[in-house]
C-alpha positions as a Python dict, from the first residue, in 0.01 Angstrom:
ca = {
    (1, 'M'): (0, 0, 0),
    (2, 'S'): (191, -269, 155),
    (3, 'H'): (131, -650, 80),
    (4, 'A'): (38, -733, 423),
    (5, 'N'): (-222, -480, 450),
    (6, 'S'): (-383, -572, 121),
    (7, 'S'): (-401, -921, 253),
    (8, 'L'): (-515, -824, 596),
    (9, 'R'): (-804, -608, 434),
    (10, 'A'): (-929, -886, 221),
    (11, 'I'): (-925, -1140, 502),
    (12, 'I'): (-1126, -911, 716),
    (13, 'Y'): (-1388, -866, 477),
    (14, 'A'): (-1427, -1220, 431),
    (15, 'L'): (-1421, -1313, 813),
    (16, 'V'): (-1696, -1041, 856),
    (17, 'A'): (-1921, -1166, 581),
    (18, 'N'): (-1875, -1535, 661),
    (19, 'L'): (-1963, -1511, 1038),
    (20, 'G'): (-2280, -1331, 943),
    (21, 'I'): (-2363, -1574, 664),
    (22, 'A'): (-2267, -1884, 898),
    (23, 'V'): (-2522, -1747, 1162),
    (24, 'A'): (-2791, -1685, 909),
    (25, 'K'): (-2750, -2045, 720),
    (26, 'G'): (-2744, -2216, 1042),
    (27, 'L'): (-3060, -2082, 1192),
    (28, 'A'): (-3221, -2143, 844),
    (29, 'A'): (-3092, -2517, 817),
    (30, 'W'): (-3224, -2581, 1168),
    (31, 'Y'): (-3570, -2417, 1084),
    (32, 'T'): (-3626, -2577, 747),
    (33, 'G'): (-3431, -2906, 780),
    (34, 'S'): (-3274, -2844, 433),
    (35, 'S'): (-2954, -3055, 398),
    (36, 'A'): (-2841, -2811, 124),
    (37, 'M'): (-2858, -2532, 359),
    (38, 'F'): (-2680, -2744, 633),
    (39, 'A'): (-2407, -2814, 406),
    (40, 'E'): (-2387, -2420, 332),
    (41, 'A'): (-2378, -2358, 703),
    (42, 'I'): (-2095, -2582, 766),
    (43, 'H'): (-1911, -2428, 465),
    (44, 'S'): (-1939, -2078, 612),
    (45, 'I'): (-1836, -2202, 941),
    (46, 'A'): (-1528, -2368, 787),
    (47, 'D'): (-1465, -2034, 601),
    (48, 'S'): (-1482, -1818, 923),
    (49, 'A'): (-1222, -2064, 1105),
    (50, 'N'): (-1017, -2031, 780),
    (51, 'E'): (-995, -1671, 785),
    (52, 'I'): (-887, -1676, 1157),
    (53, 'L'): (-618, -1902, 1060),
    (54, 'L'): (-499, -1686, 787),
    (55, 'L'): (-482, -1386, 1035),
    (56, 'L'): (-250, -1624, 1243),
    (57, 'G'): (-50, -1700, 959),
    (58, 'L'): (15, -1330, 892),
    (59, 'R'): (94, -1258, 1245),
    (60, 'Q'): (347, -1549, 1262),
    (61, 'A'): (500, -1451, 920),
    (62, 'Q'): (603, -1114, 1099),
    (63, 'R'): (806, -1265, 1365),
    (64, 'P'): (1168, -1160, 1378),
    (65, 'V'): (1472, -1375, 1235),
    (66, 'S'): (1646, -1599, 1484),
    (67, 'N'): (1921, -1846, 1498),
    (68, 'E'): (1697, -2130, 1428),
    (69, 'H'): (1521, -1923, 1141),
    (70, 'P'): (1776, -1692, 993),
    (71, 'L'): (1555, -1620, 700),
    (72, 'G'): (1265, -1529, 924),
    (73, 'H'): (921, -1677, 947),
    (74, 'G'): (759, -1546, 624),
    (75, 'K'): (664, -1897, 486),
    (76, 'A'): (436, -1957, 794),
    (77, 'I'): (153, -1795, 592),
    (78, 'Y'): (211, -2069, 334),
    (79, 'F'): (167, -2337, 588),
    (80, 'W'): (-157, -2202, 737),
    (81, 'S'): (-288, -2144, 375),
    (82, 'F'): (-227, -2509, 306),
    (83, 'I'): (-410, -2607, 634),
    (84, 'V'): (-688, -2389, 507),
    (85, 'A'): (-716, -2552, 168),
    (86, 'T'): (-712, -2872, 357),
    (87, 'M'): (-986, -2779, 596),
    (88, 'L'): (-1205, -2662, 277),
    (89, 'F'): (-1155, -2991, 137),
    (90, 'S'): (-1251, -3189, 452),
    (91, 'M'): (-1488, -2988, 658),
    (92, 'G'): (-1679, -2824, 338),
    (93, 'G'): (-1630, -3070, 67),
    (94, 'I'): (-1607, -3417, 194),
    (95, 'F'): (-1867, -3330, 477),
    (96, 'A'): (-2120, -3178, 219),
    (97, 'V'): (-2073, -3495, -12),
    (98, 'Y'): (-2133, -3716, 311),
    (99, 'E'): (-2436, -3523, 399),
    (100, 'G'): (-2583, -3515, 53),
    (101, 'L'): (-2564, -3891, 27),
    (102, 'H'): (-2703, -3943, 361),
    (103, 'K'): (-3009, -3737, 245),
    (104, 'L'): (-3018, -3913, -80),
    (105, 'L'): (-3063, -4246, 118),
    (106, 'H'): (-3292, -4091, 379),
    (107, 'P'): (-3495, -3833, 197),
    (108, 'K'): (-3683, -3571, 409),
    (109, 'M'): (-3875, -3262, 270),
    (110, 'P'): (-3747, -2942, 420),
    (111, 'Q'): (-3987, -2735, 612),
    (112, 'S'): (-4083, -2368, 513),
    (113, 'P'): (-3808, -2376, 238),
    (114, 'W'): (-3875, -2017, 149),
    (115, 'V'): (-3699, -1922, 460),
    (116, 'A'): (-3392, -2088, 300),
    (117, 'V'): (-3439, -1879, -15),
    (118, 'V'): (-3450, -1563, 164),
    (119, 'V'): (-3127, -1664, 364),
    (120, 'L'): (-2952, -1771, 53),
    (121, 'V'): (-3023, -1427, -129),
    (122, 'V'): (-2900, -1241, 172),
    (123, 'S'): (-2589, -1469, 184),
    (124, 'M'): (-2539, -1407, -178),
    (125, 'L'): (-2536, -1032, -149),
    (126, 'L'): (-2287, -1054, 146),
    (127, 'E'): (-2061, -1284, -32),
    (128, 'I'): (-2058, -1072, -326),
    (129, 'G'): (-1947, -770, -115),
    (130, 'S'): (-1682, -993, 33),
    (131, 'L'): (-1564, -1083, -304),
    (132, 'R'): (-1551, -757, -444),
    (133, 'G'): (-1338, -639, -144),
    (134, 'A'): (-1093, -934, -206),
    (135, 'L'): (-1073, -853, -587),
    (136, 'A'): (-1007, -474, -515),
    (137, 'E'): (-714, -607, -307),
    (138, 'V'): (-609, -823, -600),
    (139, 'R'): (-637, -557, -874),
    (140, 'K'): (-360, -359, -663),
    (141, 'V'): (-120, -627, -733),
    (142, 'Q'): (-251, -799, -1040),
    (143, 'G'): (-99, -564, -1297),
    (144, 'K'): (-212, -634, -1658),
    (145, 'R'): (-249, -997, -1595),
    (146, 'S'): (-584, -1178, -1610),
    (147, 'L'): (-737, -1325, -1295),
    (148, 'T'): (-649, -1671, -1394),
    (149, 'K'): (-301, -1572, -1485),
    (150, 'W'): (-249, -1397, -1153),
    (151, 'F'): (-387, -1695, -946),
    (152, 'R'): (-131, -1915, -1126),
    (153, 'V'): (179, -1672, -1072),
    (154, 'S'): (86, -1502, -751),
    (155, 'R'): (298, -1563, -437),
    (156, 'Q'): (33, -1399, -210),
    (157, 'S'): (-108, -1750, -78),
    (158, 'E'): (-368, -1561, 159),
    (159, 'L'): (-517, -1368, -112),
    (160, 'I'): (-531, -1703, -343),
    (161, 'V'): (-716, -1870, -59),
    (162, 'V'): (-958, -1584, 10),
    (163, 'V'): (-1047, -1527, -349),
    (164, 'G'): (-1087, -1904, -397),
    (165, 'E'): (-1311, -1937, -86),
    (166, 'D'): (-1528, -1648, -197),
    (167, 'I'): (-1576, -1798, -551),
    (168, 'A'): (-1650, -2133, -402),
    (169, 'A'): (-1900, -1993, -173),
    (170, 'L'): (-2099, -1807, -454),
    (171, 'V'): (-2098, -2106, -666),
    (172, 'G'): (-2215, -2309, -340),
    (173, 'L'): (-2488, -2054, -287),
    (174, 'S'): (-2606, -2068, -640),
    (175, 'L'): (-2632, -2453, -628),
    (176, 'A'): (-2823, -2429, -299),
    (177, 'M'): (-3053, -2188, -448),
    (178, 'V'): (-3130, -2401, -744),
    (179, 'A'): (-3166, -2709, -529),
    (180, 'V'): (-3409, -2555, -278),
    (181, 'L'): (-3620, -2399, -559),
    (182, 'A'): (-3632, -2729, -735),
    (183, 'T'): (-3737, -2906, -420),
    (184, 'I'): (-4012, -2636, -364),
    (185, 'V'): (-4141, -2665, -735),
    (186, 'T'): (-4128, -3054, -734),
    (187, 'A'): (-4198, -3125, -394),
    (188, 'N'): (-3926, -3375, -410),
    (189, 'P'): (-3636, -3390, -162),
    (190, 'L'): (-3403, -3565, -427),
    (191, 'F'): (-3309, -3220, -541),
    (192, 'D'): (-3205, -3084, -182),
    (193, 'A'): (-2982, -3405, -157),
    (194, 'L'): (-2828, -3381, -512),
    (195, 'G'): (-2777, -3006, -446),
    (196, 'T'): (-2583, -3084, -131),
    (197, 'I'): (-2354, -3333, -310),
    (198, 'A'): (-2272, -3073, -587),
    (199, 'I'): (-2192, -2808, -323),
    (200, 'G'): (-1942, -3066, -183),
    (201, 'L'): (-1785, -3152, -506),
    (202, 'V'): (-1735, -2779, -602),
    (203, 'L'): (-1575, -2725, -261),
    (204, 'V'): (-1330, -3024, -329),
    (205, 'L'): (-1236, -2903, -674),
    (206, 'I'): (-1165, -2549, -552),
    (207, 'A'): (-964, -2666, -233),
    (208, 'V'): (-760, -2907, -466),
    (209, 'A'): (-680, -2619, -698),
    (210, 'V'): (-580, -2382, -415),
    (211, 'G'): (-387, -2656, -229),
    (212, 'I'): (-177, -2725, -538),
    (213, 'E'): (-96, -2367, -571),
    (214, 'V'): (-5, -2328, -194),
    (215, 'K'): (202, -2659, -193),
    (216, 'S'): (421, -2508, -440),
    (217, 'L'): (478, -2194, -268),
    (218, 'L'): (549, -2401, 75),
    (219, 'I'): (801, -2599, -125),
    (220, 'G'): (978, -2293, -234),
    (221, 'E'): (897, -2065, -533),
    (222, 'S'): (1094, -1777, -698),
    (223, 'A'): (958, -1429, -720),
    (224, 'D'): (683, -1390, -979),
    (225, 'P'): (797, -1349, -1331),
    (226, 'E'): (736, -974, -1359),
    (227, 'T'): (936, -902, -1038),
    (228, 'K'): (1232, -1119, -1132),
    (229, 'A'): (1252, -961, -1475),
    (230, 'S'): (1245, -617, -1306),
    (231, 'L'): (1518, -721, -1068),
    (232, 'L'): (1728, -868, -1354),
    (233, 'N'): (1683, -536, -1560),
    (234, 'F'): (1760, -329, -1248),
    (235, 'L'): (2097, -492, -1198),
    (236, 'S'): (2194, -518, -1564),
    (237, 'G'): (2138, -138, -1582),
    (238, 'R'): (2349, -49, -1303),
    (239, 'P'): (2676, 116, -1401),
    (240, 'E'): (2880, -87, -1152),
    (241, 'V'): (2759, -418, -1296),
    (242, 'A'): (2924, -543, -1644),
    (243, 'H'): (2713, -859, -1672),
    (244, 'V'): (2441, -1071, -1468),
    (245, 'Y'): (2544, -1434, -1497),
    (246, 'N'): (2266, -1577, -1280),
    (247, 'L'): (1988, -1449, -1058),
    (248, 'I'): (1823, -1672, -798),
    (249, 'T'): (1524, -1556, -608),
    (250, 'L'): (1306, -1708, -324),
    (251, 'Q'): (984, -1576, -232),
    (252, 'L'): (946, -1598, 163),
    (253, 'G'): (606, -1463, 251),
    (254, 'S'): (584, -1092, 171),
    (255, 'E'): (976, -1087, 144),
    (256, 'L'): (1249, -1180, -93),
    (257, 'M'): (1568, -1330, -86),
    (258, 'I'): (1799, -1311, -397),
    (259, 'A'): (2143, -1449, -488),
    (260, 'A'): (2327, -1275, -782),
    (261, 'K'): (2625, -1381, -967),
    (262, 'V'): (2765, -1098, -1159),
    (263, 'R'): (3076, -963, -1322),
    (264, 'M'): (3157, -621, -1192),
    (265, 'H'): (3324, -337, -1402),
    (266, 'E'): (3699, -333, -1327),
    (267, 'G'): (3796, -151, -1019),
    (268, 'E'): (4093, -6, -897),
    (269, 'S'): (4106, -218, -582),
    (270, 'A'): (3931, -473, -356),
    (271, 'A'): (3811, -184, -157),
    (272, 'R'): (3652, -22, -465),
    (273, 'L'): (3494, -359, -560),
    (274, 'L'): (3349, -403, -222),
    (275, 'A'): (3208, -46, -234),
    (276, 'D'): (3051, -83, -566),
    (277, 'I'): (2871, -396, -448),
    (278, 'N'): (2749, -223, -145),
    (279, 'K'): (2617, 49, -354),
    (280, 'V'): (2444, -197, -582),
    (281, 'E'): (2280, -378, -281),
    (282, 'A'): (2151, -43, -129),
    (283, 'A'): (2007, 74, -440),
    (284, 'L'): (1851, -262, -500),
    (285, 'K'): (1684, -257, -158),
    (286, 'A'): (1564, 113, -209),
    (287, 'R'): (1413, 10, -535),
    (288, 'F'): (1243, -311, -417),
    (289, 'P'): (1149, -289, -51),
    (290, 'M'): (1037, -635, -49),
    (291, 'V'): (1397, -766, -74),
    (292, 'R'): (1531, -847, 263),
    (293, 'W'): (1838, -1073, 182),
    (294, 'I'): (2102, -1019, -83),
    (295, 'F'): (2383, -1270, -146),
    (296, 'F'): (2608, -1115, -398),
    (297, 'E'): (2891, -1315, -573),
    (298, 'P'): (3133, -1127, -795),
    (299, 'D'): (3300, -1345, -1059),
    (300, 'V'): (3449, -1336, -1409),
    (301, 'S'): (3270, -1628, -1562),
    (302, 'D'): (2949, -1811, -1510),
}
């Protein structure tokens, strides 16, 4: 299963779920007048737009190399992932906080709030399905790491964004449910407004966390620690290589660039040295298909 296919599947799961949820929430918010439901509707609309941007990012990341972009366009997915985090922060979080404060100053009791409850239950089921789909794709690349550790070290920004969105959505739906039920029980619209503010704050926190991770990728990160260790072990174990002085890796979307400074075993001639280097490079690319560029520097000291 390729990196791109796993990410594409997770994004499609989230897009289908969020489109359906956005329509249901929007109709419920219009019918009931619940600000918590309105905040959730805006959240789902923003999430749907985010998935479309991630699909755009995946497409742009596959564009071929050019004179202006000799290392390809793989990092385009990081740019669009950062834009998504910004939209989640602004359209989702800040707007929800603003709407909650507005309702707090101008309270209004929602109409037919049980309609909102039904929509929230259906939305939670759809969101759980989306999150399960995303986590299924994460498990294919997660290895033995915990989800928290994977989030910190993963280089798949699109999967980070989708999982973060789904978790934010489930937490937001839970808060909206509590707010609507409290409003029904107490007949006090204050809880609806407080629930809206809480949803906004959750979205802001998750958007900031996702944004920090993606920003680091956008600036430039090495391969994840497990992949880098595997690369180093592979090079060190090659019969042509006597010692690896340094190994630099750079993640470019789903592809890797590596620069290796090594001491080769003594060869009979320069031609033999070049042949050994070519052999190592071919074996490296065969073992690690994500490696697109290799810069090999033979030396006798670090």
